[in-house]
DRENDO-1510 file (C-alpha; in Angstrom, 1 decimal, always signed):
<recs>
REC; n; res; u; v; w
REC; 1; UNK; +142.9; +142.9; +100.4 .
REC; 2; UNK; +144.6; +142.1; +103.7 .
REC; 3; UNK; +143.1; +140.3; +106.6 .
REC; 4; UNK; +144.0; +140.0; +110.3 .
REC; 5; UNK; +146.0; +136.9; +110.7 .
REC; 6; UNK; +143.5; +135.5; +113.2 .
REC; 7; UNK; +140.6; +135.9; +110.8 .
REC; 8; UNK; +142.2; +134.9; +107.6 .
REC; 9; UNK; +139.7; +133.5; +105.0 .
REC; 10; UNK; +141.8; +130.4; +104.6 .
REC; 11; UNK; +142.0; +129.6; +108.3 .
REC; 12; UNK; +141.9; +125.8; +109.0 .
REC; 13; UNK; +142.2; +124.9; +105.3 .
REC; 14; UNK; +145.0; +122.6; +104.2 .
REC; 15; UNK; +148.3; +124.4; +103.7 .
REC; 16; UNK; +149.4; +122.4; +100.6 .
REC; 17; UNK; +148.0; +122.5; +97.1 .
REC; 18; UNK; +145.9; +121.3; +95.5 .
REC; 19; UNK; +143.9; +120.5; +98.7 .
REC; 20; UNK; +143.8; +124.1; +99.8 .
REC; 21; UNK; +142.2; +125.3; +96.5 .
REC; 22; UNK; +139.7; +122.4; +96.7 .
REC; 23; UNK; +138.7; +123.3; +100.2 .
REC; 24; UNK; +138.2; +126.9; +99.1 .
REC; 25; UNK; +135.9; +125.6; +96.3 .
REC; 26; UNK; +133.9; +123.4; +98.7 .
REC; 27; UNK; +133.4; +125.9; +101.5 .
REC; 28; UNK; +131.0; +128.4; +99.7 .
REC; 29; UNK; +128.5; +125.5; +99.3 .
REC; 30; UNK; +128.2; +125.1; +103.1 .
REC; 31; UNK; +129.2; +128.3; +104.8 .
REC; 32; UNK; +125.8; +129.9; +104.6 .
REC; 33; UNK; +123.6; +126.8; +105.2 .
REC; 34; UNK; +121.2; +127.2; +108.1 .
REC; 35; UNK; +122.5; +126.0; +111.5 .
REC; 36; UNK; +120.9; +123.0; +113.2 .
REC; 37; UNK; +121.8; +123.0; +116.9 .
REC; 38; UNK; +120.1; +119.9; +118.3 .
REC; 39; UNK; +122.0; +119.7; +121.5 .
REC; 40; UNK; +123.2; +122.5; +123.8 .
REC; 41; UNK; +123.0; +124.3; +127.0 .
REC; 42; UNK; +122.0; +127.9; +126.2 .
REC; 43; UNK; +119.6; +129.5; +128.7 .
REC; 44; UNK; +116.0; +129.3; +127.6 .
REC; 45; UNK; +115.3; +132.5; +129.5 .
REC; 46; UNK; +117.3; +134.3; +126.8 .
REC; 47; UNK; +114.8; +133.3; +124.1 .
REC; 48; UNK; +111.7; +133.6; +126.2 .
REC; 49; UNK; +112.4; +137.1; +127.6 .
REC; 50; UNK; +114.5; +138.4; +124.7 .
REC; 51; UNK; +116.3; +140.9; +126.9 .
REC; 52; UNK; +119.7; +142.5; +126.1 .
REC; 53; UNK; +122.9; +141.0; +127.6 .
REC; 54; UNK; +124.6; +143.2; +130.2 .
REC; 55; UNK; +128.2; +143.4; +129.0 .
REC; 56; UNK; +131.1; +141.7; +127.3 .
REC; 57; UNK; +132.1; +139.7; +130.3 .
REC; 58; UNK; +128.6; +138.2; +130.7 .
REC; 59; UNK; +128.8; +137.0; +127.1 .
REC; 60; UNK; +132.3; +135.8; +126.6 .
REC; 61; UNK; +133.8; +135.1; +130.1 .
REC; 62; UNK; +131.6; +134.1; +133.0 .
REC; 63; UNK; +129.4; +131.5; +131.2 .
REC; 64; UNK; +132.2; +129.8; +129.4 .
REC; 65; UNK; +133.8; +127.0; +131.3 .
REC; 66; UNK; +136.4; +126.5; +128.5 .
REC; 67; UNK; +137.7; +130.0; +129.2 .
REC; 68; UNK; +137.4; +129.9; +132.9 .
REC; 69; UNK; +139.3; +126.6; +133.4 .
REC; 70; UNK; +142.4; +127.7; +131.5 .
REC; 71; UNK; +142.6; +131.0; +133.3 .
REC; 72; UNK; +142.2; +129.2; +136.6 .
REC; 73; UNK; +145.0; +126.8; +135.6 .
REC; 74; UNK; +147.4; +129.8; +135.5 .
REC; 75; UNK; +146.3; +130.8; +139.1 .
REC; 76; UNK; +143.7; +133.5; +138.3 .
REC; 77; UNK; +141.0; +133.9; +140.9 .
REC; 78; UNK; +137.3; +133.2; +139.9 .
REC; 79; UNK; +136.5; +136.2; +142.2 .
REC; 80; UNK; +138.6; +138.4; +140.0 .
REC; 81; UNK; +137.0; +136.9; +136.9 .
REC; 82; UNK; +133.6; +137.9; +138.1 .
REC; 83; UNK; +132.2; +134.3; +138.6 .
REC; 84; UNK; +129.4; +134.5; +141.2 .
REC; 85; UNK; +129.6; +132.8; +144.5 .
REC; 86; UNK; +126.8; +130.8; +146.1 .
REC; 87; UNK; +126.8; +132.9; +149.2 .
REC; 88; UNK; +126.5; +136.2; +147.3 .
REC; 89; UNK; +130.0; +137.5; +148.3 .
REC; 90; UNK; +130.9; +140.3; +145.9 .
REC; 91; UNK; +133.1; +139.5; +143.0 .
REC; 92; UNK; +134.8; +141.7; +140.3 .
REC; 93; UNK; +132.5; +143.7; +138.1 .
REC; 94; UNK; +132.3; +143.1; +134.3 .
REC; 95; UNK; +134.9; +145.7; +133.3 .
REC; 96; UNK; +137.5; +144.6; +135.8 .
REC; 97; UNK; +137.0; +141.0; +134.9 .
REC; 98; UNK; +137.3; +141.9; +131.2 .
REC; 99; UNK; +140.6; +143.7; +131.8 .
REC; 100; UNK; +142.0; +140.6; +133.5 .
REC; 101; UNK; +140.8; +138.4; +130.6 .
REC; 102; UNK; +142.4; +140.7; +128.1 .
REC; 103; UNK; +145.7; +140.7; +130.0 .
REC; 104; UNK; +145.7; +136.9; +129.8 .
REC; 105; UNK; +144.2; +136.4; +126.3 .
REC; 106; UNK; +147.6; +135.2; +125.0 .
REC; 107; UNK; +147.1; +132.0; +127.1 .
REC; 108; UNK; +144.5; +130.9; +124.5 .
REC; 109; UNK; +146.9; +130.7; +121.6 .
REC; 110; UNK; +146.1; +127.5; +119.6 .
REC; 111; UNK; +143.0; +126.8; +121.6 .
REC; 112; UNK; +139.5; +126.6; +120.0 .
REC; 113; UNK; +138.3; +129.2; +122.5 .
REC; 114; UNK; +140.4; +131.8; +120.7 .
REC; 115; UNK; +139.0; +130.8; +117.3 .
REC; 116; UNK; +135.4; +131.0; +118.7 .
REC; 117; UNK; +135.9; +134.3; +120.4 .
REC; 118; UNK; +137.7; +136.0; +117.6 .
REC; 119; UNK; +135.0; +134.9; +115.2 .
REC; 120; UNK; +132.2; +136.0; +117.5 .
REC; 121; UNK; +133.7; +139.5; +118.0 .
REC; 122; UNK; +133.8; +139.9; +114.2 .
REC; 123; UNK; +130.5; +138.3; +113.5 .
REC; 124; UNK; +128.4; +140.2; +116.1 .
REC; 125; UNK; +130.3; +143.4; +116.6 .
REC; 126; UNK; +132.5; +143.9; +113.5 .
REC; 127; UNK; +135.6; +143.8; +115.7 .
REC; 128; UNK; +138.6; +142.5; +113.9 .
REC; 129; UNK; +141.4; +143.7; +116.2 .
REC; 130; UNK; +143.0; +141.4; +118.7 .
REC; 131; UNK; +141.9; +141.5; +122.3 .
REC; 132; UNK; +144.9; +142.9; +124.3 .
REC; 133; UNK; +145.3; +145.1; +127.4 .
REC; 134; UNK; +145.6; +148.1; +125.0 .
REC; 135; UNK; +142.3; +147.3; +123.2 .
REC; 136; UNK; +140.4; +146.0; +126.2 .
REC; 137; UNK; +138.5; +149.1; +127.0 .
REC; 138; UNK; +137.6; +150.0; +123.5 .
REC; 139; UNK; +136.3; +146.5; +122.8 .
REC; 140; UNK; +134.4; +146.4; +126.1 .
REC; 141; UNK; +132.8; +149.8; +125.3 .
REC; 142; UNK; +132.0; +148.8; +121.7 .
REC; 143; UNK; +130.3; +145.7; +122.8 .
REC; 144; UNK; +128.4; +147.5; +125.6 .
REC; 145; UNK; +127.1; +150.1; +123.1 .
REC; 146; UNK; +126.0; +147.6; +120.5 .
REC; 147; UNK; +124.3; +145.3; +123.0 .
REC; 148; UNK; +121.5; +147.9; +123.2 .
REC; 149; UNK; +120.7; +147.4; +119.5 .
REC; 150; UNK; +117.7; +145.3; +118.5 .
REC; 151; UNK; +119.8; +143.1; +116.2 .
REC; 152; UNK; +121.8; +141.8; +119.3 .
REC; 153; UNK; +118.8; +140.6; +121.3 .
REC; 154; UNK; +118.8; +136.8; +121.7 .
REC; 155; UNK; +116.2; +136.1; +119.1 .
REC; 156; UNK; +117.8; +138.5; +116.6 .
REC; 157; UNK; +121.1; +136.7; +117.1 .
REC; 158; UNK; +119.4; +133.5; +116.1 .
REC; 159; UNK; +118.1; +135.2; +113.0 .
REC; 160; UNK; +121.5; +136.7; +112.2 .
REC; 161; UNK; +123.3; +133.4; +112.6 .
REC; 162; UNK; +120.6; +131.6; +110.5 .
REC; 163; UNK; +119.8; +129.2; +113.3 .
REC; 164; UNK; +117.0; +127.0; +112.1 .
REC; 165; UNK; +116.6; +124.9; +115.3 .
REC; 166; UNK; +118.2; +125.1; +118.7 .
REC; 167; UNK; +117.7; +122.8; +121.6 .
REC; 168; UNK; +118.1; +123.6; +125.2 .
REC; 169; UNK; +118.6; +120.9; +127.9 .
REC; 170; UNK; +116.4; +120.6; +131.0 .
REC; 171; UNK; +116.3; +118.1; +133.9 .
REC; 172; UNK; +113.2; +116.0; +134.5 .
REC; 173; UNK; +112.0; +118.1; +137.4 .
REC; 174; UNK; +112.3; +121.4; +135.5 .
REC; 175; UNK; +108.9; +123.2; +135.2 .
REC; 176; UNK; +109.8; +124.5; +131.7 .
REC; 177; UNK; +108.4; +127.9; +132.5 .
REC; 178; UNK; +110.4; +129.6; +129.8 .
REC; 179; UNK; +109.3; +127.0; +127.3 .
REC; 180; UNK; +105.7; +127.5; +128.4 .
REC; 181; UNK; +106.2; +131.2; +127.6 .
REC; 182; UNK; +107.7; +130.4; +124.2 .
REC; 183; UNK; +104.8; +128.0; +123.4 .
REC; 184; UNK; +102.4; +130.7; +124.1 .
REC; 185; UNK; +104.0; +133.1; +121.6 .
REC; 186; UNK; +104.7; +130.4; +118.9 .
REC; 187; UNK; +108.5; +130.2; +119.3 .
REC; 188; UNK; +108.6; +126.5; +120.3 .
REC; 189; UNK; +109.9; +124.6; +117.3 .
REC; 190; UNK; +112.7; +126.9; +116.6 .
REC; 191; UNK; +113.7; +126.5; +120.3 .
REC; 192; UNK; +113.1; +123.1; +121.8 .
REC; 193; UNK; +113.8; +121.5; +125.1 .
REC; 194; UNK; +115.6; +118.2; +125.6 .
REC; 195; UNK; +114.7; +115.6; +128.3 .
REC; 196; UNK; +117.7; +115.0; +130.7 .
REC; 197; UNK; +116.5; +112.8; +133.5 .
REC; 198; UNK; +119.9; +112.6; +135.4 .
REC; 199; UNK; +118.3; +114.3; +138.4 .
REC; 200; UNK; +116.0; +111.2; +138.9 .
REC; 201; UNK; +118.2; +108.4; +137.4 .
REC; 202; UNK; +121.5; +109.0; +139.2 .
REC; 203; UNK; +121.5; +107.9; +142.8 .
REC; 204; UNK; +125.0; +109.5; +143.4 .
REC; 205; UNK; +123.2; +112.8; +143.6 .
REC; 206; UNK; +122.8; +114.0; +147.1 .
REC; 207; UNK; +119.1; +114.8; +146.8 .
REC; 208; UNK; +118.1; +111.6; +144.9 .
REC; 209; UNK; +115.4; +110.5; +147.4 .
REC; 210; UNK; +113.8; +114.0; +147.5 .
REC; 211; UNK; +114.0; +114.2; +143.7 .
REC; 212; UNK; +112.3; +110.9; +143.2 .
REC; 213; UNK; +109.5; +111.9; +145.6 .
REC; 214; UNK; +109.0; +115.1; +143.7 .
REC; 215; UNK; +109.1; +113.2; +140.4 .
REC; 216; UNK; +106.1; +111.2; +141.7 .
REC; 217; UNK; +104.2; +114.2; +142.8 .
REC; 218; UNK; +104.5; +116.2; +139.5 .
REC; 219; UNK; +103.6; +113.1; +137.4 .
REC; 220; UNK; +101.0; +111.6; +139.7 .
REC; 221; UNK; +102.6; +108.2; +139.5 .
REC; 222; UNK; +103.6; +105.8; +142.3 .
REC; 223; UNK; +107.4; +105.9; +141.9 .
REC; 224; UNK; +107.8; +103.4; +144.8 .
REC; 225; UNK; +107.1; +100.6; +142.3 .
REC; 226; UNK; +109.3; +100.0; +139.3 .
REC; 227; UNK; +106.3; +100.1; +136.9 .
REC; 228; UNK; +105.2; +103.4; +138.5 .
REC; 229; UNK; +108.7; +104.9; +138.1 .
REC; 230; UNK; +108.8; +104.0; +134.4 .
REC; 231; UNK; +105.3; +105.4; +133.9 .
REC; 232; UNK; +106.5; +108.7; +135.5 .
REC; 233; UNK; +109.2; +108.9; +132.9 .
REC; 234; UNK; +106.7; +108.0; +130.2 .
REC; 235; UNK; +104.5; +110.8; +131.5 .
REC; 236; UNK; +107.3; +113.4; +131.7 .
REC; 237; UNK; +108.7; +112.6; +128.3 .
REC; 238; UNK; +105.3; +113.2; +126.8 .
REC; 239; UNK; +105.2; +116.6; +128.7 .
REC; 240; UNK; +108.6; +117.6; +127.3 .
REC; 241; UNK; +107.5; +116.7; +123.8 .
REC; 242; UNK; +104.8; +119.3; +124.1 .
REC; 243; UNK; +107.7; +121.8; +124.1 .
REC; 244; UNK; +109.4; +120.5; +121.0 .
REC; 245; UNK; +111.6; +117.8; +122.5 .
REC; 246; UNK; +112.8; +115.2; +120.0 .
REC; 247; UNK; +115.6; +113.8; +122.1 .
REC; 248; UNK; +116.7; +112.7; +125.6 .
REC; 249; UNK; +120.2; +113.2; +127.0 .
REC; 250; UNK; +122.1; +111.2; +129.6 .
REC; 251; UNK; +125.3; +112.5; +131.1 .
REC; 252; UNK; +126.7; +109.4; +132.7 .
REC; 253; UNK; +130.2; +108.6; +134.1 .
REC; 254; UNK; +130.3; +105.3; +132.2 .
REC; 255; UNK; +128.4; +103.7; +129.3 .
REC; 256; UNK; +127.3; +100.8; +131.5 .
REC; 257; UNK; +123.8; +99.4; +130.9 .
REC; 258; UNK; +121.9; +96.5; +132.6 .
REC; 259; UNK; +118.8; +94.3; +132.0 .
REC; 260; UNK; +117.8; +93.0; +135.3 .
REC; 261; UNK; +114.7; +90.9; +136.2 .
REC; 262; UNK; +111.8; +92.8; +137.7 .
REC; 263; UNK; +112.4; +91.5; +141.3 .
REC; 264; UNK; +116.0; +92.8; +141.2 .
REC; 265; UNK; +114.9; +96.2; +139.8 .
REC; 266; UNK; +112.4; +96.6; +142.5 .
REC; 267; UNK; +114.9; +95.7; +145.2 .
REC; 268; UNK; +117.3; +98.2; +143.8 .
REC; 269; UNK; +114.7; +100.9; +143.8 .
REC; 270; UNK; +113.7; +100.1; +147.4 .
REC; 271; UNK; +117.3; +100.5; +148.4 .
REC; 272; UNK; +117.6; +103.9; +146.7 .
REC; 273; UNK; +114.4; +105.2; +148.1 .
REC; 274; UNK; +115.5; +104.3; +151.6 .
REC; 275; UNK; +118.8; +105.9; +151.1 .
REC; 276; UNK; +120.7; +102.7; +151.8 .
REC; 277; UNK; +122.4; +102.5; +148.4 .
REC; 278; UNK; +126.2; +102.5; +147.9 .
REC; 279; UNK; +128.3; +103.4; +144.9 .
REC; 280; UNK; +127.9; +100.0; +143.3 .
REC; 281; UNK; +124.1; +100.3; +143.7 .
REC; 282; UNK; +124.1; +103.8; +142.1 .
REC; 283; UNK; +126.0; +102.5; +139.1 .
REC; 284; UNK; +123.7; +99.6; +138.7 .
REC; 285; UNK; +120.6; +101.8; +139.0 .
REC; 286; UNK; +122.0; +104.2; +136.3 .
REC; 287; UNK; +122.8; +101.2; +134.1 .
REC; 288; UNK; +119.3; +99.8; +134.3 .
REC; 289; UNK; +117.7; +103.2; +133.7 .
REC; 290; UNK; +119.7; +103.5; +130.5 .
REC; 291; UNK; +118.1; +100.4; +129.2 .
REC; 292; UNK; +114.7; +101.6; +130.4 .
REC; 293; UNK; +115.2; +104.9; +128.6 .
REC; 294; UNK; +116.1; +103.0; +125.4 .
REC; 295; UNK; +112.9; +101.0; +125.7 .
REC; 296; UNK; +110.9; +104.2; +126.1 .
REC; 297; UNK; +112.6; +105.6; +123.0 .
REC; 298; UNK; +111.4; +102.6; +121.1 .
REC; 299; UNK; +107.9; +103.5; +122.2 .
REC; 300; UNK; +107.9; +107.2; +121.6 .
REC; 301; UNK; +110.7; +107.7; +119.0 .
REC; 302; UNK; +112.7; +110.2; +121.0 .
REC; 303; UNK; +116.4; +110.1; +120.0 .
REC; 304; UNK; +118.6; +109.0; +122.9 .
REC; 305; UNK; +121.9; +110.7; +123.4 .
REC; 306; UNK; +124.6; +109.2; +125.7 .
REC; 307; UNK; +127.3; +111.6; +126.8 .
REC; 308; UNK; +129.6; +109.2; +128.7 .
REC; 309; UNK; +133.0; +109.5; +130.3 .
REC; 310; UNK; +133.1; +112.8; +132.2 .
REC; 311; UNK; +134.3; +112.8; +135.8 .
REC; 312; UNK; +132.3; +115.8; +137.0 .
REC; 313; UNK; +133.0; +118.4; +139.6 .
REC; 314; UNK; +136.4; +117.1; +140.6 .
REC; 315; UNK; +137.3; +120.2; +142.7 .
REC; 316; UNK; +135.2; +120.1; +145.9 .
REC; 317; UNK; +136.2; +123.6; +146.9 .
REC; 318; UNK; +134.9; +125.1; +143.6 .
REC; 319; UNK; +131.8; +123.0; +143.9 .
REC; 320; UNK; +131.1; +124.3; +147.4 .
REC; 321; UNK; +131.8; +127.9; +146.5 .
REC; 322; UNK; +130.2; +128.3; +143.2 .
REC; 323; UNK; +128.5; +125.1; +141.8 .
REC; 324; UNK; +128.7; +123.0; +138.7 .
REC; 325; UNK; +129.9; +123.5; +135.1 .
REC; 326; UNK; +132.8; +125.8; +135.9 .
REC; 327; UNK; +135.7; +123.8; +134.4 .
REC; 328; UNK; +136.6; +121.2; +136.9 .
REC; 329; UNK; +135.3; +118.2; +134.9 .
REC; 330; UNK; +137.9; +115.8; +133.6 .
REC; 331; UNK; +137.6; +113.0; +130.9 .
REC; 332; UNK; +137.8; +109.3; +131.9 .
REC; 333; UNK; +138.1; +106.1; +130.0 .
REC; 334; UNK; +134.9; +104.7; +128.4 .
REC; 335; UNK; +134.0; +101.2; +127.3 .
REC; 336; UNK; +131.0; +101.3; +124.9 .
REC; 337; UNK; +131.3; +97.7; +123.6 .
REC; 338; UNK; +130.8; +96.1; +127.0 .
REC; 339; UNK; +128.8; +99.0; +128.4 .
REC; 340; UNK; +126.0; +98.9; +125.8 .
REC; 341; UNK; +125.9; +95.1; +125.6 .
REC; 342; UNK; +122.8; +94.8; +127.8 .
REC; 343; UNK; +120.9; +97.7; +126.1 .
REC; 344; UNK; +121.7; +96.5; +122.6 .
REC; 345; UNK; +120.9; +92.9; +123.5 .
REC; 346; UNK; +117.4; +94.1; +124.6 .
REC; 347; UNK; +116.6; +96.8; +122.1 .
REC; 348; UNK; +119.5; +97.2; +119.6 .
REC; 349; UNK; +117.5; +95.6; +116.8 .
REC; 350; UNK; +114.4; +97.7; +117.3 .
REC; 351; UNK; +113.8; +99.9; +114.2 .
REC; 352; UNK; +112.5; +102.8; +116.2 .
REC; 353; UNK; +115.6; +103.1; +118.4 .
REC; 354; UNK; +118.1; +105.9; +117.5 .
REC; 355; UNK; +121.0; +106.2; +119.9 .
REC; 356; UNK; +123.8; +108.8; +119.4 .
REC; 357; UNK; +127.1; +108.0; +121.2 .
REC; 358; UNK; +129.3; +110.8; +122.5 .
REC; 359; UNK; +132.7; +110.0; +124.0 .
REC; 360; UNK; +135.6; +111.9; +125.6 .
REC; 361; UNK; +137.9; +108.9; +125.3 .
REC; 362; UNK; +139.3; +109.3; +121.8 .
REC; 363; UNK; +140.8; +105.8; +121.9 .
REC; 364; UNK; +137.3; +104.4; +121.4 .
REC; 365; UNK; +136.7; +106.1; +118.0 .
REC; 366; UNK; +138.3; +103.5; +115.7 .
REC; 367; UNK; +138.3; +100.6; +118.2 .
REC; 368; UNK; +134.6; +100.8; +119.4 .
REC; 369; UNK; +132.4; +103.5; +118.1 .
REC; 370; UNK; +133.1; +103.3; +114.4 .
REC; 371; UNK; +132.7; +99.4; +114.3 .
REC; 372; UNK; +129.5; +99.6; +116.4 .
REC; 373; UNK; +127.9; +102.3; +114.3 .
REC; 374; UNK; +129.1; +100.4; +111.2 .
REC; 375; UNK; +126.9; +97.5; +112.2 .
REC; 376; UNK; +124.0; +98.4; +114.5 .
REC; 377; UNK; +121.3; +100.3; +112.6 .
REC; 378; UNK; +120.2; +101.9; +115.9 .
REC; 379; UNK; +123.6; +103.6; +116.6 .
REC; 380; UNK; +125.2; +106.8; +115.3 .
REC; 381; UNK; +128.4; +108.5; +116.3 .
REC; 382; UNK; +128.0; +112.0; +117.8 .
REC; 383; UNK; +130.5; +114.7; +116.8 .
REC; 384; UNK; +133.7; +115.5; +118.8 .
REC; 385; UNK; +132.6; +116.7; +122.2 .
REC; 386; UNK; +133.8; +119.1; +124.8 .
REC; 387; UNK; +137.6; +118.7; +125.1 .
REC; 388; UNK; +137.8; +117.5; +121.5 .
REC; 389; UNK; +135.4; +120.1; +119.9 .
REC; 390; UNK; +138.5; +121.7; +118.2 .
REC; 391; UNK; +140.2; +121.7; +114.8 .
REC; 392; UNK; +142.6; +119.0; +115.7 .
REC; 393; UNK; +139.9; +117.0; +117.5 .
REC; 394; UNK; +137.7; +117.1; +114.4 .
REC; 395; UNK; +140.5; +116.0; +112.2 .
REC; 396; UNK; +141.3; +113.1; +114.5 .
REC; 397; UNK; +137.6; +112.1; +114.7 .
REC; 398; UNK; +137.1; +112.1; +110.9 .
REC; 399; UNK; +140.3; +110.3; +110.3 .
REC; 400; UNK; +139.4; +107.5; +112.8 .
REC; 401; UNK; +135.7; +106.9; +112.1 .
REC; 402; UNK; +135.0; +107.5; +108.5 .
REC; 403; UNK; +136.7; +104.5; +106.9 .
REC; 404; UNK; +134.8; +102.0; +109.2 .
REC; 405; UNK; +131.5; +103.8; +109.8 .
REC; 406; UNK; +131.2; +105.9; +106.6 .
REC; 407; UNK; +130.0; +109.5; +106.5 .
REC; 408; UNK; +126.3; +108.6; +106.9 .
REC; 409; UNK; +126.5; +107.0; +110.3 .
REC; 410; UNK; +127.7; +110.3; +111.7 .
REC; 411; UNK; +125.2; +112.6; +113.5 .
REC; 412; UNK; +126.6; +115.8; +111.9 .
REC; 413; UNK; +127.5; +118.6; +114.3 .
REC; 414; UNK; +126.0; +120.1; +117.4 .
REC; 415; UNK; +127.7; +122.9; +119.3 .
REC; 416; UNK; +126.9; +121.8; +122.9 .
REC; 417; UNK; +127.6; +125.3; +124.3 .
REC; 418; UNK; +126.4; +127.7; +126.9 .
REC; 419; UNK; +127.8; +130.7; +125.0 .
REC; 420; UNK; +125.3; +131.9; +122.5 .
REC; 421; UNK; +127.6; +133.8; +120.2 .
REC; 422; UNK; +130.0; +130.9; +119.9 .
REC; 423; UNK; +127.3; +128.9; +118.0 .
REC; 424; UNK; +128.0; +130.2; +114.5 .
REC; 425; UNK; +131.8; +130.2; +115.3 .
REC; 426; UNK; +131.7; +126.5; +116.3 .
REC; 427; UNK; +129.7; +125.5; +113.2 .
REC; 428; UNK; +132.1; +127.4; +111.0 .
REC; 429; UNK; +135.1; +125.5; +112.5 .
REC; 430; UNK; +133.3; +122.2; +111.8 .
REC; 431; UNK; +132.4; +123.2; +108.2 .
REC; 432; UNK; +135.9; +124.4; +107.5 .
REC; 433; UNK; +137.4; +121.2; +108.9 .
REC; 434; UNK; +135.0; +119.0; +106.9 .
REC; 435; UNK; +135.9; +120.9; +103.7 .
REC; 436; UNK; +139.6; +120.4; +104.5 .
REC; 437; UNK; +139.2; +116.7; +105.2 .
REC; 438; UNK; +137.2; +116.1; +102.0 .
REC; 439; UNK; +139.6; +118.3; +100.0 .
REC; 440; UNK; +142.5; +116.0; +100.9 .
REC; 441; UNK; +140.5; +113.0; +99.7 .
REC; 442; UNK; +139.6; +114.7; +96.5 .
REC; 443; UNK; +143.3; +115.5; +96.0 .
REC; 444; UNK; +144.1; +111.9; +96.6 .
REC; 445; UNK; +141.5; +110.9; +94.0 .
REC; 446; UNK; +139.5; +109.0; +96.7 .
REC; 447; UNK; +136.4; +111.1; +96.1 .
REC; 448; UNK; +135.1; +113.1; +93.2 .
REC; 449; UNK; +134.6; +116.8; +93.6 .
REC; 450; UNK; +130.8; +116.5; +93.3 .
REC; 451; UNK; +130.7; +113.7; +95.9 .
REC; 452; UNK; +132.7; +115.8; +98.3 .
REC; 453; UNK; +130.3; +118.7; +97.9 .
REC; 454; UNK; +127.3; +116.5; +98.6 .
REC; 455; UNK; +129.0; +115.0; +101.7 .
REC; 456; UNK; +130.0; +118.5; +102.9 .
REC; 457; UNK; +126.5; +119.7; +102.7 .
REC; 458; UNK; +125.2; +116.6; +104.4 .
REC; 459; UNK; +127.6; +116.8; +107.4 .
REC; 460; UNK; +127.1; +120.6; +107.7 .
REC; 461; UNK; +123.3; +120.5; +107.8 .
REC; 462; UNK; +121.2; +117.5; +106.8 .
REC; 463; UNK; +123.0; +114.9; +109.0 .
REC; 464; UNK; +121.9; +116.6; +112.2 .
REC; 465; UNK; +118.3; +117.0; +111.0 .
REC; 466; UNK; +118.2; +113.3; +110.0 .
REC; 467; UNK; +119.9; +112.0; +113.1 .
REC; 468; UNK; +117.6; +113.9; +115.5 .
REC; 469; UNK; +114.5; +113.3; +113.4 .
REC; 470; UNK; +113.8; +117.0; +113.1 .
REC; 471; UNK; +110.9; +117.7; +110.7 .
</recs>
């Protein structure tokens, strides 16, 4: 049997023997395990409404900032790629945008985006030909025709991909209307929300005063006092848990935390509410709120995720024209050791605290994250994230963290995506890379074959359930 080169069954496995054969033997034990997706950014409306997607571009192009940013880097216009504008100015339709995408698909050689898209086309639509200008119309039409089929509605895609649990991510002020709908029809549990309070914990946001006032209104708490503000978070976290939330998420530019006396916390809150805060005040407020969120996690058991180190929305023109999450975010350096000092000093020894660290600064893996997770029982290392959610990124990650932190201080895998069909593709890349990594260790006689299979199963499935306390 022959296979298209881009969908070869041995893709990502070690090239040399005996490791390649060992990886082949390990992979069948994990490839069909259910998918646990405990952190991501899929649209809850997809699962609540369960309506068909419109076309290929709306699935593979316009929601995927990984794809958009690389095309923009080669001078392609977001108008021509069909990315909506805030002011409603018309942009290219789906077919025209798809043609442009196909004409530039060669740009994605060696990127994880190509791996994910090729896998998704085969998985969902049975398409195993390369996307090129010559095949663009046929692929676009095949996808369009198939999208009307019941097995490609959002909930059916979860069934087909064997997704056991998937978490969306909503801000503190979100009314969770789609989750309310899913609760009514019994779908909460498979789909869960996640509490992301950045809209009321980050004073660098332009609407922070209005957001905090609204936060007080919807919780019935007096957010003008520090105790009232924390009670508002306590109230809101409880509300999110009604819709399946097991975790909080914090997208912060740095990992800085603080543990201020009450009088200083209140003075800081007064300054923020009056709009008199500066950048240093904003950083200190965020830092204190990180410690407060950890203390609330000690109370309610919600797992705390810290996604630190992204400099977001660095292109003001793009931000003004179209909004956030369109590719202009850039990694920055991160200091977790000094950053978490205050939080860990206050709550690091609490048995109910579970904190998962994510980082875009790979220099911290061996120097900071692995030693920290290898000591603190409250800390776990999240999987490679964003720019490093890739075959080489996974290899670097495992190589740098395992010898110090071990395999069981890792939080498994989460896909962290906005593109629904890429979820099984991303998990497959992780599982193949895990098998390849372990195969090399078996070949070096550092692990037995049976231990490698146990670890592969753990990292592919159980680790995420355990890390996120999913029952």
